[in-house]
C-alpha positions, 0 to 999 in steps of 0.5 A: 775200286767200287761198283759205282765205278765200274758203272762208271763205264760207259758201254760198248754197244747196244746190245752190251748194254741190254745184256747188262741190264738183264734185258733180252738184246735185239736180234737186230743190233746184237747181229750188227755189231758182233764180234764175226760182225764186227771181224768182217768189216775190219777184213773189209777196211783192210782191204780198201787201204790195199785196193787204194794202195794197189792204185796209187802204186800202179797209177805211180808206175805208170807215169801218171801225175800222183804225187808221191808222198801221198803214194808212200802214205797210201802204201804204210797206211795199208800195210799196218792195217795187214798187220794190225790185223794179223796181230788179232788173228795170232791173238785169237788163235792163242785164246783157242787154243788156249780154251782148246787146252782147258780141261773141263 
């Protein structure tokens, strides 16, 4: 593998591109594309998926006209989103524990 092949990979964000080129990243774009902002948006998305699934389930339970397959799809989407978030949390905790065990 050569350096040309590695440089052909597109950067993930403008802040990452600025870091790779050695320039100081724009603070507004760095803050908006940081790990904490990404994690916050994912948690918000999971929360929205769970709320949508709960709403669909309440509509079904109250006898309102709702398609059963739509309810099941929203429930499954919420379940998968929560499982993904739990796995991300587990990985972050593993990395933190590995870093804390390192001797300097």
